[in-house]
N, C-alpha and C positions, 0 to 999 in steps of 0.2 A: 122728460117724465119715466119716474123710479117705478119699475115693475116689481109688485108684490114677490115676496119670498113664496116659490112653488116647486115641485118636484123637477128635478134638474133633467132627469132623461125625458120624461113625460112630454116638456115642454121645449124638447130642442131646437125643432123647426121654426119655432117662433122667437127663441133664442137668437137663432143664427141669422135671423131678418133682422131683428135689433142690433147686433153685431155690423152688419154689412151698413146700416145706417148711422151709427156709430162712427164705423170709418172713413164716411163720408165727409169729414171735417175740412172744412174751407183750409188750404194753405194758403201762402203767401204770393202774391201775384210774383210769377217769374219765368225767364227764358224754357224752353222745352225741355222736355223728356227722351232720354232715348230707351237709345238705345243701350211659398212659397211653404170593467172593475168596477170597484164598488159607487154606487150612488150616494151623492149626498143628499141631505133633506130638503136642502134650501140654497136657491141661488136667485140674485138678482142682477137685472140686465142694467147697463149701465144709461147714464143719461146720455140722452139721443141728441144729435146736432145733424142737421141735414144740408146737405150742398144741391142746389139744381143743377141737374144735367144743360149743356145749350143746345137747344135746336135752331135749323134752318129756318130763316122766316117764310112765313107760310106766303105762297105764290101761285095760286090757284091748283088744278088738277094736276098730278102727275101726268108727264108727256115721257111714250115710249121711244125707246132708240137712243142713240148717240154713244158716242165712246168718252169715257172719264181716263183723263192719265194720271196717275197718280207717283209723286216720287218719293222714292225711300233713299236714306242714303248709303245703305251697305246692301249687297247681294244676301238672301238667306241662305245657309247652307243647303238648306232643304224646306220641306213643308211640314216636316212630323215631329211636332213641338214635344212629345215625348223624348226625342232624342237629343235637344240642346237647351240650352237657358237663353240664346240670343234672342232678345225681346223682338226684334225684325221679323224673327219666322211668324209670330202670331199677331202680328200685323198684316200681314199675307194671307197667312193660312185661315184667317177667319171668315176668308170671303170662299173657301172652298172644301176644307177638311177637318176643321174642327167642330163643327155642327156638335151639340151636345145634348145630352138627357134632359138639363136644365140650365137656366144660366140667369145671371143676377142683373136685373133691369137697370136704366138708370135712377130708379128710385129707390134701389137698394132693395128689391124683392124677389126672392127665387121665384121663376116661372118654370113651367115644365116647356120642352122644346119638342123632344123625340118621344118622350114618356107623356102619359097621360095624364099622370099628378104627381107632387112629391110623395115620395113615403114619408109616413109618421105611422106613431102608434094608435092615432085616433082612426085613420083611414085604413088600418090591418097591414100597411107598408113596412113596418119597424116592429120587429117582436120584442115582446116584453122584457126579454132578458138582452136584448139589444145587439144581439150573434146574428140575426138575419133581415135582410132589407130585399124586397121585392118591388123590382121595378115592370111596371106595365106600360109597354110601348103603344104610339098610336098604330092604328091600321093602315094597310097600302102605301107605308113608306118604300120608296125605291132608292136603290144608291144612283149615281150620277152617271151608271152605263146602263140602267134597267134593270138589275135584277134587286130582288124584294130583300129591304133591312130587315133582319132576324134578330131574335134574341143570343142567337149562336155566335153573332158578329161580337157581342159584348163578352161573352165565354173566350172568343176568340184574340180580342184584346187582353185580357188578364192573362192568356197564356203568353202572348207576345210578349207583354212589359216582364213577366217575372221570369222568362227565360234565361239564364246567367249570360247566355252569347249573344243577347240582344242589343246591347249598348245603351236601353233606354236610362235616362238620368231621372227624369220627371216620372216617380214612383210613387206618388204619394199615397200610401196606405194599402196600395198592391199586395204587400208581402203578409198583408193581415189576413186576406181573403184565402180560407180555408178550399174552399169550391163553388161553383156556379152551375145550379140546374136550370135547365131549360126544358121544362115541362111543356111548350107549346111554343110556338113563333112569337108571340105576343108578351113572353112573360119569363123574365130572368131574376131568379132565385140567389142570393150571395149568401153563402155562408162566411161569418169571419171567426178567425180563431180567438179574438178580444175583441170587446166593443171598440168600433172605430167614429170617431166623434166628426169625422170628417165625410162622412158617406155619402152625403149630398154632393159633394164637389170632386166624388170619385172618378167619374169620366169628363173631368173639366175640358180636358186637351183633344177630345175628341173619341172616335170610335173607330176598329177599323174593320173593312171588310174581309172577311177569310179567303173569299172566292178570287181576289183582286191584288194581295199581298206577296204572301210567299211563305216560307217557313218561320217560325219565329226565332232561330238561331242566325237568321241570314237578315235583319230587320236591317243591318247598317248598309245592305246592297239593293234594296227593294226599289223597283222602279218607281213605285208609289211614293217615295219620300221625295220625289220633285215632280210627279204626274199624279197625284192622289187621285183615285174615286171616292168622291165624297159624297156629303148629303149638303153640302153650302148652297148658294144660288148662284155659281160660278164653277167653272171648271176649267185646267190650265190647258191651253192650245198650243202655246209655243214658249219654249225658256230659251233666251239666247244669252248665253254664259257673258256675266259684265255690262250686258245694254240692258235688258227689260225680260218682264215677265208678262204674258198676253192671256187673258181669261175671256171665255165665253158663258150665255148663259147655260147653267144647267139644266137639261130638256125633263128631267124628271124632279124638279126643286118640287118639295112638299106644300108648299102656300102659293095656291093658284093665282094667277097673272101677274108674279113677279120671278124675276127682278125685271126692273122697268129698262135698265141699260142694256146696249147691243153688245158691249165690250168694255174690258177695263186692262188698261195698261199701266203695269208698276215699273218705272222708269229708274234706273239705279244710276244716280247720281251723286257722289260723294260733297263734293265744293257745295257748301252753305250759299256764297254769293250768284252761284249758277242756276240754283236751285229756285230762290226769290226771283231771278230774272227770269225764270220761266213760267213762274206763274204771273208774273208782270206782264209779259207778252200774251198770255191765255196758251202757252203750250201746253201746260198743264194746269190742273183742275184742283187736282189735292196735294198737300205736301206734309209729309211726315216730319215733327219737330223741327221746326224752322229757327234755324241759330239767331235771329234778332227777339227783343221782347216785343209783347204784344204792342207796345207802344209805336215802336220802331217798324214793324211789320206793316200795320195798319197804316201808317204815314207814306210806306214805299208801295202797297197795294192802293191806294185810295181810288176809290171808286170801281176796284175790277176785283177786290178780295177781303179779306181778313184772316186773323187769328184767332183760334177758340180754344181757351184754356179749360183745363180741367184738372180737378183735385188728382196728385199721383199718387201711386204707392211705390212709387221707384225711389230707393233710399241709397245714396251713395257712402261708400266707404271703402278703406284700404284693407285689402287682405296682405297681413305679413306671414312669408314663407317661414316656418318653425323649424323647417327640415333641409339638408345641404340638397342644391338643386344641380344638376346635370351630374347626377352620380350613377345613373341608372339605376336608383332603388327609391321605389314610389313610397319607401315605408318612412315612419318618423324616428327610426332607428339613428340617424345621424344627424347630430343638430345642424343647424344652418349657423356658419361661422360668425356672422354678426347677429342675426334677430333671433339666434339661441338663447341669448341672454336676456332674460324679462326686462333688465333692467336697461338694455339698449331700446328695446320695445316701449318701455314706458318715459324712456327719454325723447320719444319721436313723437307720442301723444301731448307731452308738455311742450313740444317746438312750433305745433302747430297753432295760428291765430285764426280759431274756429270763426268767429264774430266778423272779421274782415273778410274772410273767405266766403262767408254764407250771404252777408248783405251788401259787401263792396263788389267783390269778384263776381259772383254767381248771380249777384242781385235780387235780395230780399229772399231768399231763401230761408226754410225753419231748419237749424241746427238739430242734430240728432244725436244722440248717444247708446241707441242700440237697434238689434233689428226689429224689437218691438215699437213701432212708430207709430202706429195707429190702429183703429179697431178696438175691440174689447179686451185685447189683450195689450193696450200699450201701457209703455211702462215709462215712468217720470223721474226717470236717473241722472241724479248730477255726475259728471266723467270727473274721476278718481285723479286724474293726471293732466288738468286742464291747461290751458295757455300760459305756461311759466318757463321763457327761455333761460334763465339761471338754473331754475330747479333741472333742465335738461342736462345743461352743461356738469353740473354735480354728479350727475347720474353716470354720465359717459366718462367722467374724472375716475368717479370709483368702480365702474366696470372695464378699467385698464385703456382707454382710449383717449389719447394725449391729442393736442393741437400739434400740427405740422407747420411745417413753415410756410405754405401758402394758404394755412387756415383750416384747412383739413382736418382730420383727427386721424392717426395712426395707430397700431395695436400694440400696448406696451404690456404684456399681462393680463391680454384679454383673456376671458373663458375659454372660448374655441379657437379664434383666430390666433395664427403664427404673428410674432411681433413682426411689426412692420408693414401688416396689413393695411390697406388704405380704409377709412369707412367711406366706401363707396358703395351704393346702391342703384341698379337699375327699377324704374317705376313704369309700369306696364298699363297701358288705357287703349280705347278705339278711337277711331276720328269722329270727333264731335266736340262742337264749342265748348261746351261748359267743361268737358273732361279734359280738354287742353288747357281751359283755364284754370282748373283746379290743379292739373299737372304742375304747371308754370309758379304758379304759388306755394304749392308745397316744396319745390325745387328751392326755391328763395327763402321759405320756413326755416328748413332744414339745414341748409348753407349757413345760418347766422349762428346754429351751436355746433360747426363743424362736420356735418356729415354732407358728404357729397351725391346729389341723386341725380341721374341721366333718365330722362324723361324718354320714353320709347311707343311708339304706337304699332297696335298688332291688328290685323284682320279679325274681326269677330268670329268669323268662322275657327280660327286658328286658334284665339284666346279662349273661346269659349267649347270648341269641340270636345267630344267625348273621349275617353282615355283610350281606346279602340283606334282615334284616329291621332293618336298624340296632341291633343288639346294641351295648351303649354300650363294652365291653369290644372289640369287634372293630374297631368304626368308630374307635375312639381317641378316645372323649368322655369321659375320666377323668382324674384326678391319680394317686391311686394308689387302690386297693382291697385288701379282704382277704379271702379265701374258701380255701375248703379244695380240694385237688386231688390225682390221686394219676396214679402211671404204672403201666403193665401190668408183668408178669413179664420180658417181653420189651420193653424202654422204646425201642428207637432209633427206631421211627417216630413216638413220642409225643414225644420230647426233640426231633427234628428239626422237629416241628411247632410248637414250642413256640419253639424257640430259634434257629432257621436264619431267616438273613438272606432267603430265597426264602418264609419262611412270613408273612412281613409281612402281614396282610389286606389287599385292595385289592377292585375290581370285579371283577379279571382272577382273583385269588387268594381266594377266598370262604372255603376251608377253613382258612387258615392259622390259626394260634395263639399268634404272636409278638405279642402284645397290649401287650407294653412297645416294640415299636417297636425291640426291639437289635441293632445291628450289630456284628458283633464277627468278624471274618476268621479268628480263631484258633478261635474256637467251630465254625464253618463246617468248617475243616479237621481238627477233632476229630470231629464229627460223621460225617464222609466217611469218616475212618481208622475210628472205631468199626463204621460201618454195613457196612466192605471186610471184615469176619472174622467165623467163629463161635467165635473164640480168645475165649470167657469172660474169662480174666485181661487180655488186651488191652484188649478191648472197655472192662472194668471200670476201666482205667487212664486210657483218654480219657474215661469218663462222670467222674472225679474229679478229673481237670482242667479239664473244664468246670465243675465245681462249683464248683472251684478259681476262677476266672474271675467266676462270678457272684456270688462273697463279695468279691472285689476290684471289681469294676464296679458290683456290685449295681442291677442291673434288677429284683432280686427281692431280698426278705430275707425266709425261713424263720424261724417259729416254734417251732409245735409239730405233733405228732402224738397222736393221743386214741384212743378207743374208741367203735366203733360199739355203740349201745343198741337195745333192742326192749322195748317192754311187752308181756307177753302176759297174758291172762286165763287162770287157772288151768282154763279149760274147754276152752280149744283143745289138743289134742295132735297128736302127730306131727312138729311142728317141727325142724329142726335148723339151727339158726342157723351161718352159713360167714362165716369173713373173706372168701370168694372169691366170696360171692354175694351177691342182694340180699334185701330182707325177703322176697321173696315166690319165691325161687328154687325152694321145693319146695313150694310151697303146694299141688300135687296131692297130696301127704301129708296134709294136715291135717286135722283130724277135730273135729267139736265135739261136748261132753259133753251128750245131754241136759238 
């Protein structure tokens, strides 16, 4: 249904809800996902399509007690999601540390959690100049150590995340906050320097307790990062490195009578075959991102469990480093000897067989061409340098890369590489079945046009680590990396973080995610323009122009988007898998059949 034109700012909350629903469009069935000014007179909401969440079958009244073991493929580096982009962190942290002011439920609607209501102009929570947001908190809330939760904790979270030495990387809109007032324990008044159209999602990765953390400039070393005092249904009781994370119920959880379970144990098991075997024997009851398709998985676990699929937000792409790696210079000053030439990047784009990769290798994934792949900001853009090996070869010849004796090209008059340099690049990813399949296909595709690609697997904590932790992508020590990423419903802050020239990481900008070191003044202009309006149609137009720049300049090559999958034992009940939530977003409702 198309909404009638209305005042943009006044109905922002209603539009946001429509956006959530629009983003829940069904995706092709697939293997699982691993491990973002002046008001306009009118705005129309997009046509809405919804997809139902999948709930556990009814099995009587909940039963108390029992232990659920959950399999995760990688050990999270921490449970502070403001400090990392590793998807596995949120899967675990949601059970303990990331309870928020609001949440998006499986039906795509915003619901207050720690807040009494979502701030809008109608209820007085959003000022008419769109610069002030007032959050009212529910009374009598306590942290997991029994200390009262207050508005000062919201203020502390802002202070911590915006501290230059904090190491925070997920900083969505926090730099647009001028100040936070706390007139009483249950009221936080946030003043913005400019209107921030993502204010509802401002604290979507959780809130820090001032009394239980540390100083903002020491966030990277907080004990809280691995043993958080949180508001979630569980608390960490033991963390055995490389093996498991055990949680027990939060005695001060704000929903009376929950959680039902006595214990959660997250088992760290990298090998897919071992994971599935544990589910089959009943050693584990929940599995994150099974490597088998749903049909294969359900056959293997017949009578024992099933794989539950849900539309995903995770968009797989290749990052191409435009800056010289391993030179101790995090800036974009010195071009990459191979990838610094846009003709080489365009040739790589021409060399990839996107249809075979998505439909036959990954199996029925949806091909994507830009970061705006879902929701109200979705852009249906045609790939400029689509699959055409002969065009790729011609571009490489033009760029001074000649075929060598073994079929791999060498530099002869290349723009940045010395003559004789082999056209050889490393392609990083992490250990997860679909990523390994994508790597191998890319190796084969690029070899056809004379590019040698060496696939490498990196630990998630190293690959996606913060600049201060010498994270591979953040410091720029890579050639290419293929991995999945997402953007939030209100994507402005994430897009600025990834594509703005000012977001190139360095000692003084550790939260930047412009890992490709892409410098493009037109992109900076588009982002500034989009960030200065709540007119969703105008913002989307700017985002789509950004997508066109990505397709033309090729700092990234978008490949496919697939579904999230979770394995559940038939003995686990009460779960409700959501596009917008993690594996444990509703773990307080789970119960185990005796």
